[in-house]
Backbone as ProteinMPNN parsed JSONL, in Angstrom:
{"seq_chain_A": "MDFALYIAACLYFFFPAYMANAAPPLVANHSKLFVDLAKPIDSNYKFFGKPLLGNHKTWRGVLSELIVGTGCFQVLFVIHEIFHLNLYKLIGFDPYLINPLLVGLLISVGAVLGDLFFAFIKRRFNFKPGQAFIPFDQINYCLGCFVVLQPIYGFSVVFWCVLILLTFLIHIVFNRVGYNLGLHKAKW", "coords_chain_A": {"N_chain_A": [[93.587, 139.421, 117.235], [96.767, 138.361, 118.285], [99.274, 137.72, 115.974], [101.672, 136.302, 116.364], [101.057, 134.755, 118.611], [99.087, 133.214, 117.487], [100.651, 131.738, 115.653], [102.239, 130.337, 117.492], [100.244, 128.776, 118.644], [99.496, 127.178, 116.462], [101.887, 125.767, 116.074], [102.095, 124.469, 118.522], [99.884, 122.757, 118.466], [100.598, 121.187, 116.245], [103.005, 120.057, 116.886], [103.214, 117.289, 117.784], [103.142, 115.948, 115.306], [105.568, 116.744, 114.175], [107.312, 115.476, 115.952], [106.553, 112.841, 115.532], [107.379, 112.52, 112.882], [110.145, 112.73, 113.194], [110.77, 110.477, 114.653], [111.251, 107.8, 113.344], [114.007, 107.793, 112.132], [115.512, 108.271, 114.468], [114.812, 106.151, 116.143], [115.693, 103.994, 114.543], [118.436, 104.457, 114.313], [119.422, 104.716, 116.914], [118.503, 102.881, 118.772], [117.433, 99.797, 120.118], [114.89, 99.049, 119.933], [112.019, 97.377, 118.816], [113.301, 95.775, 116.833], [112.696, 93.495, 115.374], [110.756, 94.423, 113.738], [111.938, 95.919, 111.818], [111.618, 95.713, 109.032], [110.988, 96.073, 105.521], [108.042, 97.814, 104.608], [106.865, 97.377, 102.155], [107.791, 94.84, 101.552], [109.865, 94.574, 99.756], [108.603, 94.613, 97.305], [108.043, 95.095, 93.84], [106.787, 97.654, 91.733], [105.743, 97.931, 88.636], [108.415, 97.403, 87.965], [109.853, 99.056, 89.648], [110.802, 99.931, 93.003], [108.153, 99.698, 95.403], [107.841, 101.345, 97.761], [110.364, 101.458, 98.876], [113.17, 100.049, 100.66], [113.77, 101.349, 102.994], [111.514, 102.284, 104.245], [109.987, 101.194, 106.897], [108.208, 98.783, 108.996], [108.864, 99.213, 111.669], [109.485, 101.93, 111.628], [106.934, 103.03, 111.027], [105.462, 102.192, 113.241], [106.89, 103.473, 115.301], [106.421, 106.139, 114.627], [103.617, 106.295, 115.01], [103.368, 105.705, 117.77], [105.0, 107.702, 119.044], [103.927, 110.159, 118.04], [101.212, 109.999, 118.867], [101.504, 109.662, 121.63], [102.893, 112.007, 122.278], [100.965, 113.976, 121.679], [99.159, 113.412, 123.709], [100.562, 114.128, 126.044], [101.03, 116.907, 125.546], [98.385, 117.749, 125.425], [97.505, 117.315, 128.037], [99.204, 119.079, 129.449], [98.304, 121.463, 128.288], [95.708, 121.528, 129.31], [96.117, 121.52, 132.143], [97.506, 123.891, 132.567], [95.792, 125.7, 131.496], [96.103, 126.839, 128.886], [94.782, 127.632, 126.535], [95.352, 127.611, 123.848], [94.474, 125.946, 121.787], [91.909, 126.815, 121.111], [92.473, 129.173, 119.777], [93.116, 128.377, 117.258], [90.798, 127.466, 116.329], [89.966, 125.068, 117.396], [88.261, 123.053, 119.464], [89.019, 121.894, 122.528], [87.402, 120.56, 124.294], [85.586, 119.137, 122.926], [86.67, 116.895, 121.845], [88.368, 113.73, 121.554], [91.302, 113.174, 122.977], [93.105, 111.058, 122.558], [92.259, 110.002, 120.17], [92.694, 112.204, 118.431], [95.462, 112.522, 118.622], [96.243, 110.105, 117.512], [95.175, 110.37, 114.915], [96.667, 112.563, 113.928], [99.153, 111.353, 113.886], [98.719, 109.205, 112.115], [98.148, 110.673, 109.804], [100.671, 111.852, 109.431], [102.213, 109.585, 108.876], [100.944, 108.565, 106.546], [101.324, 110.699, 104.727], [104.112, 110.681, 104.465], [104.558, 108.086, 103.456], [103.092, 108.176, 101.047], [104.484, 110.107, 99.559], [106.934, 108.867, 99.444], [106.268, 106.744, 97.748], [105.679, 108.258, 95.414], [108.245, 109.396, 94.918], [109.683, 107.098, 94.284], [108.485, 106.468, 91.847], [109.505, 108.443, 90.222], [112.064, 107.705, 90.098], [113.714, 108.607, 92.175], [116.161, 108.266, 94.596], [116.192, 106.939, 98.019], [116.503, 109.521, 100.337], [117.337, 111.327, 98.473], [116.911, 114.617, 97.307], [113.697, 116.064, 97.215], [112.313, 118.562, 96.939], [109.58, 120.709, 97.452], [108.436, 118.638, 98.853], [109.634, 116.676, 100.464], [109.98, 118.024, 102.786], [107.425, 118.815, 103.603], [105.701, 116.663, 103.473], [104.455, 115.136, 105.537], [102.846, 117.056, 106.652], [101.052, 117.597, 104.632], [99.846, 115.074, 104.563], [98.624, 115.058, 107.072], [96.818, 117.12, 106.664], [95.032, 115.903, 104.821], [93.968, 113.892, 106.408], [92.995, 115.19, 108.764], [91.549, 117.524, 108.009], [88.914, 116.945, 106.841], [87.561, 116.158, 109.127], [87.91, 118.075, 111.22], [87.986, 120.587, 110.052], [89.846, 122.89, 109.79], [91.078, 126.252, 109.368], [92.08, 127.923, 106.24], [94.193, 129.618, 106.657], [95.446, 128.487, 108.904], [96.496, 126.029, 107.786], [98.175, 127.103, 105.804], [100.045, 128.539, 107.321], [101.125, 126.419, 108.801], [102.247, 124.798, 106.752], [104.206, 126.511, 105.647], [105.84, 127.083, 107.942], [106.546, 124.427, 108.64], [108.034, 123.667, 106.444], [110.292, 125.381, 106.726], [111.194, 124.771, 109.355], [111.727, 122.067, 109.078], [113.884, 121.977, 107.269], [115.867, 123.289, 108.776], [116.127, 121.594, 111.097], [116.722, 119.129, 109.876], [119.189, 119.69, 108.71], [120.723, 120.091, 111.034], [120.406, 117.52, 112.212], [121.647, 115.981, 110.215], [124.27, 117.015, 110.34], [124.917, 116.161, 112.864], [125.011, 113.489, 112.518], [122.724, 111.94, 112.706], [120.985, 111.24, 110.7], [121.143, 110.445, 107.147], [120.378, 112.125, 105.102], [120.372, 115.506, 103.956], [118.055, 116.89, 103.648]], "CA_chain_A": [[94.439, 138.397, 117.794], [98.214, 138.5, 118.033], [99.68, 136.691, 114.999], [102.734, 135.461, 116.963], [100.378, 133.798, 119.457], [98.449, 132.245, 116.575], [101.737, 130.854, 115.177], [102.568, 129.455, 118.612], [99.147, 127.821, 118.761], [99.613, 126.238, 115.349], [103.018, 124.901, 116.35], [101.769, 123.631, 119.699], [98.973, 121.697, 117.991], [101.24, 120.306, 115.246], [104.266, 119.517, 117.411], [103.249, 115.827, 117.742], [103.494, 115.494, 113.938], [107.002, 116.917, 114.042], [107.972, 114.437, 116.714], [106.307, 111.545, 114.828], [108.226, 112.487, 111.699], [111.528, 112.55, 113.668], [110.926, 109.21, 115.374], [111.87, 106.686, 112.663], [115.481, 107.761, 112.062], [116.075, 108.209, 115.795], [114.657, 104.759, 116.601], [116.502, 103.131, 113.689], [119.881, 104.691, 114.54], [119.876, 104.831, 118.318], [117.652, 102.092, 119.645], [117.208, 98.368, 119.828], [113.459, 98.857, 119.994], [111.255, 96.857, 117.637], [114.25, 95.325, 115.817], [112.021, 92.518, 114.486], [109.865, 95.135, 112.797], [112.783, 96.69, 110.9], [111.427, 95.128, 107.716], [110.318, 96.979, 104.615], [106.596, 97.713, 104.528], [106.491, 96.823, 100.853], [108.389, 93.535, 101.364], [110.701, 94.683, 98.55], [107.766, 94.415, 96.148], [108.293, 96.033, 92.765], [105.632, 98.135, 91.067], [106.225, 98.241, 87.315], [109.837, 97.345, 87.957], [110.443, 99.993, 90.605], [110.359, 99.656, 94.368], [106.913, 100.342, 95.757], [108.151, 102.421, 98.702], [111.772, 101.385, 99.209], [113.431, 99.213, 101.849], [113.955, 102.216, 104.155], [110.22, 102.507, 104.883], [109.802, 99.928, 107.652], [107.132, 98.692, 109.991], [109.372, 99.844, 112.892], [109.292, 103.375, 111.441], [105.512, 103.367, 111.143], [105.054, 101.98, 114.655], [107.494, 104.532, 116.108], [105.676, 107.383, 114.338], [102.299, 106.237, 115.67], [103.531, 105.764, 119.247], [105.539, 108.975, 119.436], [102.985, 111.215, 117.735], [100.041, 109.866, 119.717], [101.926, 109.946, 123.009], [103.251, 113.453, 122.374], [99.738, 114.758, 121.746], [98.55, 113.233, 125.045], [101.318, 114.937, 126.99], [100.747, 118.333, 125.321], [96.986, 118.014, 125.785], [97.437, 117.429, 129.529], [99.874, 120.365, 129.774], [97.377, 122.496, 127.836], [94.571, 121.608, 130.258], [96.601, 121.847, 133.466], [97.916, 125.335, 132.619], [94.737, 126.509, 130.85], [96.813, 127.622, 127.849], [93.788, 128.183, 125.587], [95.958, 127.704, 122.502], [93.678, 125.219, 120.816], [90.765, 127.631, 120.662], [93.0, 130.191, 118.87], [93.155, 127.818, 115.925], [89.452, 126.972, 116.027], [89.901, 123.68, 117.802], [87.69, 123.044, 120.804], [89.582, 120.72, 123.211], [86.358, 119.889, 125.079], [84.742, 118.36, 122.039], [87.488, 115.895, 121.195], [88.995, 112.646, 122.263], [92.696, 113.439, 122.694], [93.755, 109.91, 122.039], [91.916, 109.901, 118.737], [93.319, 113.28, 117.717], [96.874, 112.182, 118.546], [96.378, 108.996, 116.554], [94.9, 110.895, 113.578], [97.825, 113.34, 113.521], [100.222, 110.376, 113.589], [98.347, 108.475, 110.861], [98.373, 111.596, 108.724], [102.118, 111.977, 109.176], [102.66, 108.347, 108.224], [100.393, 108.487, 105.195], [101.978, 111.666, 103.885], [105.457, 110.198, 104.259], [104.517, 106.915, 102.568], [102.619, 108.563, 99.728], [105.535, 110.767, 98.777], [107.978, 107.845, 99.105], [105.757, 106.091, 96.578], [105.863, 109.194, 94.296], [109.643, 109.473, 94.649], [110.113, 105.856, 93.578], [108.006, 106.525, 90.451], [110.395, 109.37, 89.515], [113.437, 107.137, 90.232], [114.505, 109.258, 93.199], [116.666, 107.348, 95.63], [115.925, 107.397, 99.38], [117.36, 110.591, 100.758], [117.547, 112.291, 97.395], [116.029, 115.802, 97.531], [112.401, 116.208, 96.474], [111.857, 119.789, 97.568], [109.362, 120.905, 98.917], [107.62, 117.579, 99.398], [110.341, 116.002, 101.568], [109.81, 118.839, 104.004], [106.038, 119.038, 104.051], [104.85, 115.521, 103.185], [103.635, 114.773, 106.684], [101.897, 118.15, 106.853], [99.99, 117.311, 103.656], [99.128, 113.894, 105.023], [97.732, 115.487, 108.197], [95.714, 117.866, 106.047], [94.084, 114.965, 104.215], [93.282, 113.128, 107.485], [92.343, 116.044, 109.768], [90.643, 118.564, 107.49], [87.498, 116.552, 106.746], [86.975, 115.948, 110.456], [87.97, 119.246, 112.082], [87.759, 121.817, 109.254], [90.698, 124.03, 110.138], [91.088, 127.361, 108.381], [93.144, 127.959, 105.268], [95.352, 130.29, 107.272], [96.099, 127.471, 109.756], [97.268, 125.136, 106.958], [99.248, 127.881, 105.166], [101.055, 128.792, 108.393], [101.829, 125.136, 109.111], [103.061, 124.36, 105.616], [105.385, 127.39, 105.576], [106.662, 126.834, 109.099], [107.031, 123.097, 108.565], [109.112, 123.671, 105.434], [111.472, 126.042, 107.277], [111.648, 123.994, 110.494], [112.248, 120.786, 108.612], [115.184, 122.225, 106.703], [116.809, 123.562, 109.884], [116.364, 120.419, 111.925], [117.411, 118.085, 109.088], [120.593, 120.042, 108.61], [121.291, 119.796, 112.346], [120.475, 116.06, 112.318], [122.663, 115.507, 109.282], [125.58, 117.363, 110.863], [125.151, 115.339, 114.08], [125.084, 112.095, 112.125], [121.48, 111.276, 113.059], [120.473, 110.659, 109.446], [122.021, 110.561, 106.006], [119.935, 113.126, 104.112], [120.341, 116.89, 104.439], [116.768, 117.494, 103.337]], "C_chain_A": [[95.889, 138.626, 117.404], [98.663, 137.377, 117.117], [100.759, 135.781, 115.558], [102.094, 134.418, 117.852], [99.685, 132.77, 118.598], [99.481, 131.243, 116.032], [102.088, 129.851, 116.257], [101.493, 128.406, 118.796], [99.186, 126.749, 117.67], [100.741, 125.245, 115.62], [102.752, 123.975, 117.519], [100.874, 122.468, 119.262], [99.697, 120.699, 117.143], [102.524, 119.708, 115.748], [104.304, 117.984, 117.44], [103.574, 115.276, 116.327], [104.974, 115.666, 113.673], [107.762, 115.803, 114.751], [107.745, 113.08, 116.067], [107.247, 111.428, 113.641], [109.697, 112.241, 112.067], [111.786, 111.189, 114.245], [111.654, 108.106, 114.59], [113.392, 106.682, 112.568], [116.118, 107.658, 113.445], [115.963, 106.764, 116.344], [115.576, 103.82, 115.832], [117.992, 103.222, 114.053], [120.35, 104.589, 115.955], [119.041, 103.97, 119.259], [117.627, 100.672, 119.201], [115.739, 98.031, 119.889], [112.907, 98.299, 118.701], [112.15, 96.349, 116.499], [113.584, 94.345, 114.837], [111.093, 93.195, 113.488], [110.639, 96.005, 111.804], [112.798, 96.068, 109.49], [110.661, 96.054, 106.811], [108.787, 96.725, 104.58], [106.171, 97.041, 103.216], [107.085, 95.439, 100.56], [109.222, 93.444, 100.096], [109.924, 94.397, 97.267], [108.067, 95.477, 95.099], [106.919, 96.38, 92.109], [106.07, 98.646, 89.682], [107.748, 98.361, 87.271], [110.566, 98.266, 88.931], [109.963, 99.64, 91.983], [109.032, 100.395, 94.662], [107.105, 101.566, 96.653], [109.666, 102.548, 98.911], [111.997, 100.673, 100.526], [113.679, 100.051, 103.121], [112.646, 102.581, 104.876], [109.801, 101.191, 105.56], [108.63, 99.985, 108.569], [107.599, 99.321, 111.289], [109.218, 101.365, 112.791], [107.869, 103.798, 111.628], [105.092, 103.257, 112.583], [105.647, 103.109, 115.522], [106.811, 105.847, 115.884], [104.342, 107.413, 115.084], [102.412, 106.372, 117.194], [104.0, 107.161, 119.685], [104.552, 110.11, 119.204], [101.771, 111.167, 118.635], [100.369, 110.172, 121.164], [102.248, 111.416, 123.248], [101.996, 114.283, 122.499], [99.093, 114.639, 123.108], [99.238, 114.092, 126.079], [101.003, 116.451, 126.805], [99.294, 118.684, 125.647], [96.841, 118.173, 127.28], [98.054, 118.724, 129.975], [98.912, 121.532, 129.432], [96.252, 122.665, 128.831], [95.007, 122.005, 131.669], [96.858, 123.353, 133.598], [96.932, 126.244, 131.93], [95.357, 127.424, 129.772], [95.891, 128.256, 126.816], [94.322, 128.341, 124.159], [95.108, 127.036, 121.453], [92.529, 126.064, 120.253], [91.222, 128.736, 119.706], [93.012, 129.69, 117.424], [91.798, 127.229, 115.518], [89.222, 125.536, 116.388], [89.439, 123.624, 119.212], [88.169, 121.748, 121.543], [88.513, 119.963, 124.021], [85.456, 119.042, 124.212], [85.479, 117.217, 121.34], [87.917, 114.795, 122.162], [90.508, 112.821, 122.004], [93.467, 112.271, 122.163], [93.506, 109.739, 120.524], [92.643, 110.974, 117.926], [94.826, 112.982, 117.537], [97.133, 111.076, 117.515], [96.159, 109.492, 115.129], [96.071, 111.748, 113.057], [98.936, 112.393, 113.117], [99.965, 109.625, 112.288], [98.542, 109.404, 109.659], [99.834, 111.769, 108.374], [102.655, 110.757, 108.456], [102.182, 108.265, 106.768], [101.052, 109.458, 104.219], [103.391, 111.206, 103.537], [105.443, 109.027, 103.289], [104.049, 107.274, 101.159], [103.722, 109.205, 98.92], [106.761, 109.861, 98.559], [107.561, 107.084, 97.843], [106.006, 106.936, 95.328], [107.352, 109.279, 93.936], [110.167, 108.26, 93.895], [109.656, 105.897, 92.103], [108.91, 107.426, 89.627], [111.874, 108.926, 89.602], [114.324, 107.927, 91.219], [114.952, 108.197, 94.199], [116.287, 107.85, 97.004], [116.978, 108.441, 99.79], [117.636, 111.637, 99.708], [116.475, 113.417, 97.556], [114.824, 115.781, 96.598], [111.692, 117.363, 97.139], [110.616, 120.297, 96.821], [108.692, 119.705, 99.616], [108.305, 116.777, 100.5], [110.101, 116.729, 102.879], [108.376, 118.887, 104.51], [105.121, 117.811, 103.845], [103.92, 115.12, 104.354], [102.584, 115.836, 107.027], [100.717, 117.929, 105.873], [99.185, 116.078, 104.032], [98.17, 114.201, 106.181], [96.583, 116.303, 107.672], [94.643, 116.919, 105.551], [93.286, 114.219, 105.314], [92.459, 114.037, 108.397], [91.298, 117.013, 109.19], [89.193, 118.123, 107.37], [86.777, 116.429, 108.085], [86.858, 117.276, 111.251], [87.853, 120.591, 111.366], [88.553, 123.007, 109.686], [90.672, 125.062, 109.024], [92.235, 127.212, 107.386], [94.385, 128.598, 105.849], [96.132, 129.308, 108.123], [96.996, 126.591, 108.891], [98.416, 125.892, 106.251], [100.384, 128.155, 106.133], [101.847, 127.521, 108.649], [102.712, 124.699, 107.963], [104.339, 125.193, 105.515], [106.34, 127.113, 106.742], [107.28, 125.42, 109.052], [108.189, 123.032, 107.563], [110.372, 124.237, 106.08], [112.041, 125.239, 108.467], [112.298, 122.709, 110.062], [113.674, 120.968, 108.056], [116.219, 122.467, 107.82], [117.146, 122.325, 110.672], [117.033, 119.285, 111.162], [118.895, 118.43, 108.908], [121.335, 119.776, 109.917], [121.466, 118.281, 112.504], [121.531, 115.47, 111.411], [124.056, 115.797, 109.835], [125.912, 116.593, 112.151], [125.224, 113.844, 113.755], [123.842, 111.283, 112.468], [120.808, 110.672, 111.821], [121.349, 111.088, 108.282], [121.613, 111.671, 105.018], [119.928, 114.523, 104.751], [118.949, 117.502, 104.377], [115.736, 117.086, 104.324]], "O_chain_A": [[96.175, 139.048, 116.284], [98.461, 136.204, 117.434], [100.764, 134.588, 115.253], [102.548, 133.274, 117.853], [99.683, 131.583, 118.926], [99.21, 130.044, 115.962], [102.221, 128.657, 115.986], [101.806, 127.249, 119.078], [98.941, 125.571, 117.928], [100.581, 124.04, 115.426], [103.153, 122.811, 117.495], [101.101, 121.324, 119.658], [99.47, 119.496, 117.27], [103.1, 118.879, 115.043], [105.354, 117.415, 117.141], [104.22, 114.235, 116.206], [105.583, 114.824, 113.014], [108.729, 115.257, 114.219], [108.652, 112.248, 116.052], [107.842, 110.376, 113.412], [110.415, 111.596, 111.304], [112.943, 110.774, 114.322], [112.596, 107.52, 115.122], [114.018, 105.673, 112.89], [117.162, 107.022, 113.589], [116.909, 106.24, 116.931], [116.18, 102.931, 116.431], [118.703, 102.218, 114.095], [121.54, 104.397, 116.204], [118.892, 104.31, 120.433], [117.786, 100.38, 118.015], [115.37, 96.857, 119.896], [113.302, 98.721, 117.613], [111.794, 96.48, 115.328], [113.866, 94.36, 113.639], [110.695, 92.584, 112.497], [110.035, 96.75, 111.032], [113.847, 95.926, 108.862], [109.765, 96.76, 107.272], [108.328, 95.584, 104.53], [105.236, 96.241, 103.187], [106.913, 94.913, 99.46], [109.287, 92.401, 99.445], [110.506, 93.988, 96.262], [108.317, 96.633, 95.438], [106.043, 95.528, 91.962], [106.705, 99.696, 89.589], [108.303, 99.266, 86.647], [111.794, 98.232, 89.009], [108.862, 99.114, 92.15], [108.821, 101.531, 94.24], [106.616, 102.657, 96.363], [110.173, 103.653, 99.103], [111.135, 100.684, 101.405], [113.786, 99.49, 104.212], [112.672, 103.12, 105.982], [109.343, 100.242, 104.923], [108.11, 101.053, 108.893], [106.778, 99.929, 111.976], [108.856, 102.013, 113.773], [107.591, 104.793, 112.296], [104.424, 104.153, 113.099], [104.954, 103.64, 116.39], [106.624, 106.615, 116.829], [103.982, 108.414, 115.704], [101.624, 107.082, 117.818], [103.433, 107.732, 120.617], [104.359, 110.943, 120.089], [101.336, 112.209, 119.126], [99.609, 110.856, 121.85], [101.913, 111.984, 124.288], [101.939, 115.198, 123.321], [98.542, 115.61, 123.627], [98.577, 114.72, 126.906], [100.747, 117.165, 127.774], [99.009, 119.795, 126.095], [96.134, 119.066, 127.747], [97.477, 119.417, 130.813], [98.751, 122.463, 130.221], [95.873, 123.786, 129.169], [94.302, 122.771, 132.325], [96.488, 123.989, 134.585], [97.192, 127.439, 131.786], [95.141, 128.636, 129.775], [96.204, 129.32, 126.28], [93.787, 129.121, 123.37], [95.031, 127.523, 120.325], [92.234, 126.016, 119.059], [90.421, 129.196, 118.892], [92.928, 130.481, 116.485], [91.682, 126.574, 114.482], [88.398, 124.852, 115.781], [90.143, 124.097, 120.105], [87.748, 120.646, 121.192], [88.739, 118.811, 124.391], [84.63, 118.294, 124.735], [84.981, 116.645, 120.37], [87.837, 114.922, 123.384], [90.941, 112.621, 120.869], [94.402, 112.457, 121.385], [94.394, 109.391, 119.745], [93.155, 110.685, 116.844], [95.383, 113.164, 116.455], [98.105, 111.115, 116.761], [96.881, 109.081, 114.22], [96.423, 111.664, 111.88], [99.596, 112.613, 112.101], [100.866, 109.436, 111.471], [99.042, 108.977, 108.618], [100.208, 111.829, 107.203], [103.459, 110.877, 107.532], [102.958, 107.928, 105.874], [101.311, 109.125, 103.063], [103.809, 111.346, 102.388], [106.264, 108.992, 102.372], [104.56, 106.729, 100.181], [103.894, 108.899, 97.74], [107.528, 110.059, 97.616], [108.389, 106.812, 96.975], [106.478, 106.428, 94.311], [107.69, 109.238, 92.753], [110.989, 108.383, 92.986], [110.365, 105.414, 91.221], [109.068, 107.192, 88.429], [112.788, 109.663, 89.233], [115.549, 107.908, 91.099], [114.168, 107.331, 94.587], [116.073, 109.049, 97.178], [118.179, 108.245, 99.602], [118.121, 112.723, 100.023], [115.318, 113.163, 97.892], [114.921, 115.523, 95.398], [110.659, 117.213, 97.791], [110.641, 120.299, 95.591], [108.418, 119.752, 100.815], [107.629, 116.25, 101.384], [110.03, 116.116, 103.943], [108.143, 118.988, 105.715], [103.907, 117.912, 104.023], [102.747, 114.808, 104.149], [101.553, 115.527, 107.626], [99.551, 118.058, 106.246], [97.97, 116.047, 103.839], [97.061, 113.672, 106.249], [95.469, 116.194, 108.185], [93.462, 117.117, 105.834], [92.093, 113.957, 105.16], [91.338, 113.685, 108.763], [90.279, 117.28, 109.827], [88.305, 118.876, 107.77], [85.558, 116.575, 108.17], [85.828, 117.549, 111.869], [87.643, 121.62, 112.009], [87.973, 124.065, 109.932], [90.293, 124.771, 107.889], [93.21, 126.5, 107.625], [95.504, 128.169, 105.566], [97.362, 129.293, 108.072], [98.166, 126.415, 109.229], [99.515, 125.353, 106.124], [101.556, 128.011, 105.783], [103.077, 127.539, 108.707], [103.839, 124.263, 108.195], [105.426, 124.648, 105.321], [107.537, 126.929, 106.523], [108.448, 125.26, 109.404], [109.21, 122.399, 107.833], [111.431, 123.617, 105.984], [113.255, 125.056, 108.559], [113.315, 122.303, 110.624], [114.561, 120.172, 108.362], [117.314, 121.905, 107.792], [118.32, 122.029, 110.898], [117.834, 118.548, 111.738], [119.751, 117.545, 108.951], [122.463, 119.283, 109.897], [122.539, 117.812, 112.883], [122.239, 114.544, 111.807], [124.928, 114.928, 109.806], [127.086, 116.405, 112.472], [125.475, 113.03, 114.643], [123.906, 110.055, 112.515], [120.118, 109.659, 111.938], [122.189, 111.978, 108.412], [122.423, 112.097, 104.195], [119.538, 114.7, 105.905], [118.701, 118.535, 104.998], [114.582, 117.502, 104.219]]}, "name": "protein", "num_of_chains": 1, "seq": "MDFALYIAACLYFFFPAYMANAAPPLVANHSKLFVDLAKPIDSNYKFFGKPLLGNHKTWRGVLSELIVGTGCFQVLFVIHEIFHLNLYKLIGFDPYLINPLLVGLLISVGAVLGDLFFAFIKRRFNFKPGQAFIPFDQINYCLGCFVVLQPIYGFSVVFWCVLILLTFLIHIVFNRVGYNLGLHKAKW"}
């Protein structure tokens, strides 16, 4: 198998997680959608005197991640089927044995859980929102997807290694672009 094609298949499958991860800052900064949900998930609750997650982790962000990631997977799944791309099988994922709505939702839930878990960890170490926590800022949603998807679909170690490495690199590039365009405040 051509390794470049394998990488493309990994990225195609995981693209909804990238989009889900990008949704909260875009929705927060450039949209009037779900304004009533722009409230902290943790309701400013303190855990041993420190914020549980931080006031920047909002219900609007979670909802935008779930909608964008799930919707993106549906679109890519339809494109995959219409054009008979056969990319999913390259990564050991049989598209005929899945419910695409469920897979899209699971990818999105994994992205959310990874993001929230590492926000919790950052608060324990007194990191402020946006402060660098390399490499976890870049791959938190990838690790969350691993926890959610791996027990169900059993992807290979190579699949996850490729995704973690590519996600790290892609995240840095796109965050720098987003920072320079004023889309978000953190370079990381």
